[in-house]
C-alpha positions as CSV (number, residue, x, y, z in Angstrom):
1,M,-7.8,11.5,20.3
2,G,-7.7,8.3,18.0
3,E,-5.1,5.5,18.5
4,T,-1.5,6.0,17.6
5,I,-0.6,4.4,14.4
6,K,2.3,1.9,14.8
7,M,4.4,0.3,11.9
8,P,2.4,-3.2,10.9
9,E,4.1,-6.6,12.1
10,Q,6.4,-8.5,9.8
11,S,3.5,-11.0,9.2
12,Y,2.3,-8.4,6.4
13,I,5.4,-8.9,4.4
14,G,4.1,-10.7,1.2
15,K,1.7,-10.4,-1.8
16,W,-1.7,-9.5,-1.1
17,S,-4.4,-9.7,-3.5
18,Y,-8.1,-10.6,-4.7
19,G,-7.0,-13.6,-6.2
20,D,-6.5,-14.6,-10.1
21,A,-9.8,-12.9,-11.0
22,N,-8.7,-9.5,-10.0
23,P,-5.6,-8.1,-11.3
24,D,-4.9,-5.7,-8.5
25,E,-2.3,-6.8,-5.9
26,I,0.2,-5.0,-3.4
27,Y,3.6,-6.7,-2.2
28,I,5.0,-5.4,0.8
29,A,8.6,-6.1,0.5
30,E,10.1,-4.8,3.8
31,I,8.8,-3.2,6.9
32,N,11.3,-2.0,9.7
33,E,10.8,0.6,12.4
34,D,10.3,3.8,10.2
35,T,9.7,2.6,6.8
36,I,7.8,0.2,4.5
37,K,8.9,-0.6,0.9
38,F,6.2,-1.8,-1.2
39,Y,4.8,-2.1,-4.6
40,F,1.1,-2.2,-5.8
41,S,0.1,-3.2,-9.4
42,L,-3.3,-2.0,-10.6
43,Y,-5.0,-3.4,-13.7
44,K,-1.9,-5.2,-14.7
45,I,-0.9,-1.8,-16.4
46,T,0.5,0.1,-13.8
47,T,3.2,-0.8,-11.0
48,V,4.0,1.6,-8.6
49,Y,7.0,1.3,-6.3
50,A,7.1,3.5,-3.1
51,T,7.9,3.8,0.4
52,A,5.7,4.7,3.1
53,K,6.5,6.3,6.6
54,I,4.5,7.5,9.4
55,E,3.5,11.1,8.9
56,N,0.9,12.9,11.2
57,N,-0.5,9.7,12.5
58,E,-1.0,8.0,9.1
59,I,1.1,5.8,7.1
60,K,1.9,8.0,3.9
61,F,3.8,7.2,0.8
62,T,7.0,9.2,0.7
63,E,9.0,10.1,-2.8
64,D,11.7,7.4,-3.1
65,D,14.6,7.7,-5.7
66,V,12.0,9.0,-8.3
67,E,9.1,10.9,-7.7
68,C,6.0,8.6,-7.0
69,P,3.2,9.4,-9.4
70,I,0.5,8.6,-6.8
71,K,0.2,10.1,-3.3
72,G,-1.6,8.2,-0.8
73,R,-1.7,6.4,2.5
74,L,-1.7,2.7,3.8
75,A,-3.9,1.1,6.1
76,F,-3.4,-2.2,7.8
77,H,-6.5,-4.1,9.2
78,E,-5.1,-6.7,11.8
79,N,-4.0,-9.2,9.4
80,R,-7.5,-9.3,7.6
81,G,-6.0,-7.0,4.8
82,I,-4.5,-3.9,3.6
83,S,-6.0,-0.7,1.9
84,V,-4.4,1.6,-0.4
85,I,-6.2,4.9,-0.1
86,I,-5.3,7.1,-3.2
87,D,-4.9,11.0,-2.4
88,E,-3.8,12.3,-5.6
89,S,-2.8,10.6,-9.0
90,E,-1.4,11.5,-12.1
91,F,-2.7,8.4,-13.9
92,E,-6.0,9.4,-16.0
93,Y,-7.6,5.9,-14.8
94,I,-6.5,5.8,-11.1
95,E,-8.7,8.8,-9.2
96,A,-8.2,10.5,-6.0
97,D,-10.1,9.4,-3.2
98,T,-10.3,5.8,-4.5
99,I,-9.7,3.0,-1.9
100,Y,-8.2,-0.4,-3.2
101,D,-8.9,-3.1,-0.7
102,F,-6.6,-6.2,-0.5
103,P,-8.5,-8.6,1.9
104,F,-6.1,-11.4,2.2
105,K,-2.5,-12.7,1.7
106,E,-2.2,-14.8,-1.3
107,S,1.5,-16.0,-0.8
108,S,4.3,-15.2,1.2
109,S,6.9,-15.6,-1.6
């Protein structure tokens, strides 16, 4: 049996991206004991707002006030970065089984 998933540290709050050359970014807005509020922007075209909760030992997107057009999971890598793992997508250009890696935090504001 693997390690039990826990909510990440508060140090993950802020914007994570590859930098100016890459348009993808994720912003972790709030982390508490049972939810993570976040949004991520892909290709500067689509911004997805969502909440994540621990379900079945994974940090999964949940449906917020409106249904999220993407279903997936978040993985936190010991302050080295965050991965967004896409499980299902209604967007033509965002495919299921795609992983978007955000390897460092650009800023905390």
